[in-house]
N, C-alpha and C positions, 0 to 999 in steps of 0.2 A: 504494500500500500504506500502510495506517495503522498496523497493528501486525504485527510478525513475531516469532515465538518459534522458537528453534532449540535443541533438545535440552536443555531446562531441567531442572536437578535442584535439589531443595530439601530440606534436612534440618531437622528440629526436634529438637535433641539428637542422639540416635543413631538416631532414626526417619527413614527416607526417605519423605517425603510425596509428592514428585513425582520420578519417575525419568528420564523421557525425554519431555518435553512439546514438541511441534512443531506449529505451526499458523500460519495467515495470516488477517488480517482486513483487508479493503479499505475504502476511504473510503465512508461512507454505508451500510455493511452493518449490519443488525440481527441480532445473534447471541444465541442462548440458550446459556448455560453451565450444563451439568447434570452430575449425578453424585451418588453416595450421600453421606450426611453423613460428613464426615471424609475425603472423597476428595481434597481440596486445592483446591476451588473458591475459598474465601475467601482462601487463600494466593495463588492466582494473581491474584485481583482486587487484592490488596494490592500485588503486584509491578507490575501495570499502572498502578496509581495512584501508584507511586513511594514508598510507605511501607515497602516491603520489597524485597530484592534476591535474585536467584537465586544459589545456591552454585556452580553450573556452568551452562554454556550462555549464550546471548545472548537478550535481549529488546529489540527495537528498536521505538521509537515515533516517528512522524513529528516532526521538529524543530518546536518551538514550538507543538505541539498543546496546546490547553487541555482539561484533564480535569476533569469534574465527578463527584464521588463521593457517593452517598447513604449516609450513616451511619445506622444504625438509630435512634440517639437523637442528633440534632444538638446541639452545644454552643454556646450563645451567652451573652452577658452577662446577669447577673441583672436589670439595669434595663431591658433592651430590651423594647419592645412587639412584638407579632406583626407590625405593619406595618413597624416599623424593621427587623426581621429580613428581611422580604420585600424591603424597599428595598435591603438590603445586596447583593443580586444586581447592583445597578447602581452600585456604589461608585465606579467610575471616572467614570461620567457625573455622579454627584452631586458629585464633586470638581471636575469641569469647571464645573458649574453654580455652585458656590461661588466659583470664580475669576472667572467672568463677572460675578457680583454685585459682587465687589471692584473689577473694572475699571469697572463702571457707576458705582460710588461715586467712583472716582478721576476719571473723565471729567466728572462733574457738579460737581466741586469748583471753586472760584473760581480757584485757582492754575493748574489745568490749562487752564481756559478761556482764561486770559491768555497761554498758551504754545502757539501753533498747532502747532509741530513735535512737542511732547509729546503733544498731543491726537491728532494724525494717527497717531503710532506706536501709541497705545493703541487707536485705532479699528481699525487693521490687525490688531493682536493679538486684539481682541475679535471681529472678523469671522472669523478663522481658527478660533477656539474655538467660535463659534456654528455654523459650518459642520460641524465635527467633532461637536458635540453633536447637531445635527439629523440628520446622516447615520447616527449610531449609535442613533437612536431615543430621544433624550433627552426629546423632547416627548410621547412615548408611554409613559413609565414608569408612570404611574398606570393607564392603560388596560390595559397588559400585566399589571400586578399583579392588577387586578380580573378579567381574563379567566382567568388561570391559577388564581387562588384560587377563583373560582367553579366552574371545571371540576373541581377536586379536592375541592370541598365544604368550603372554608374560609369561614365566614360573615363578612360585613362587620362584624357585631357583635363579632367576635373580634379585630378589628384593634388595638384599644387595650388589650387584656389584656396583662399582663406575660407574656412567653414562658415564664418559669420556672414559671408557675402551670398550664401546660397539662399534660395527661396525656401518657404516653409515645407513644401513638398519634397524638395531635394534634401533638406535636412532630415526629414522623416525617413527617407529612403536610405541615407547613410546610417542613421540610427538603427534601422532594421538590419543593415549589413553588419554593424558592430555586434548586435545581439546574437546573430547567427554565428559569427566568427568566434564568439566566446564559448559556444557549444555548452550551454548550461544544462543542468539536470531537468529544470522546469522552464519552459518558455511561456510567457504571458504576452500574447499578441493582441493588441487593440486595433481593429480595422487594418490589418497588415497589407491589404491589397490596395488601399488608398494610394494614389500617385504612381501606381505601377501599370504599365501597359500589359497587353494580353500575353506577350512573350515572357515578360518577367513573372506574371502570375502563374503561368504554366511551369516555369522553372521553380518557383517557390513551392508549388504543389508537389513536384518531384522531390525537392529537397526535404520537405516535411515528411513525405512518405518514407524516406530513408533515414530520417532522424530517429535515433534510438531513445531519446528522452521523452518526457511528458510535455504536451503542449495544450494550453487552454487558449481558445481563440474566440474573440467577439468579432462578428462580421455580419454585414447586411448582404454579402455576396453569397447567395444560396448555392451557386454552382461551385464556388470555392469550398464551402463547407461540405458539400456532397463529395468532392474529390479528396478531402483531407481527413475529416473526422469520422469516428465510428461510434461516438457517444454524444448525445445532446443533453445538456442540463438547462432547463428553462426556469427562469425566475419569474414567478407569477403570484401576485397578491402576497408578497413577502415570503413565499415558500419556494422550495426547489423541487422540480419534478425531473426525474432522470429517464431518458429513453436510450436504449442500447442500439443505436442505429445512426445513419447519416440524416441530413436535414430533410430530404424528400420523404424518407420512410417515417421520420418523426411527424411530419404533417399528416400522413395517413393514420398513424397510431393515435395522434391527438384527436383527430376528427372522430375516430371510432370510440375513443374514451368519452368524448363529449356527448356523442349520440347515446351511448350506454347510460351515462349519467342522466340525460334528459328522459330516457325511457324509464329509468328507476324513479325519477321525480314524478312523471305522469302516473306511474303505478301507485306511488305513495299518495298522490292527490286523490286518486280514485278511492283508496282505502279511507282517507280522511273524510271524504264526502259521504261514504257509506256510514261511517261512525257518526257523523253529524245527523244524518237522516234517522238513524236508530235512536239517537239521543232525543231528537225532536218528538219522535213517537212516544218515548218514555215520558217526556215532559207533558204531552197532551193527556197521557193516562195517569200521571202522577199527581200527588197533592202534597202540601206541607213543605218541610225543609228539603226533602229529596228533590222536589220540583225546582225549588229555588237554586240548589247547587247545580243541577243539570243545565238550567237556563244560563247560569253564569259561565259555564264551559263553552257553550256555543254562541254566547252573546245575545241571547233573546231577552225580551222584556221580562222582568221578574214578577209582573202582576199575574194574578190567577186568570185562567180562561175557563168559561163555563162549557162543560161538555154538552154538545148538541147532537151527538150521533144517536 
């Protein structure tokens, strides 16, 4: 289990946004989070990302799980180029690379060369760092950036532009690329197909299909949801309803559920009507306190009626 929600409640001021949200998401599942505007989808995504907390109930996320969140307009430094922003997805590896370069400088110095024991210790340290760098894909950083940027339609010519000069849509696209390059355990994607052309959307569908982590996606693009997700969680009237299918199948299952509920409601109304008719007959035949009690149940006048039959 990657994420588990139990009876979550969330207020904003005096307004109850989420009243009883319960669901489970397993490792590797691709989930579509849907609901009307204002239903609480964004609130729930914030709680999963850790930027907000439920007022009641519990939200459990696997320990040490890395979460990647796509903000609509990512925020980076004014002096950063697009390529530097893309590189930031590999900051840990870049730090290791810098330390390796420092070790290389130390090992090549005259003082170190004259001290075999020091040189041997530095070589061991360098070997461990090089192994970690290689196993984590450090030598594939540039290729990974080019692959994801090309797939999302970020041109190479844009690499050296200051990130701050990009349009809102371009910034969002670069932000999406960074999240994908980070390869987190949980992807939280809010309208990821915005600002993408059809070719980029198709590439993203294939990417998410091969992605081994868990993805939670809010999107108004039903075709994208059909291609990517295998579970739908709908937020409606403050509660969560889970459907183990894609979006199109969800529509069919929800329609069938609503029709069943309507049929049960009609049957219930028939029974209620029968009960009322039986009570009315008892009222006509009854006298005294019994008649007054029955009349109050069906809302009839409490006055006596003279039997004329």
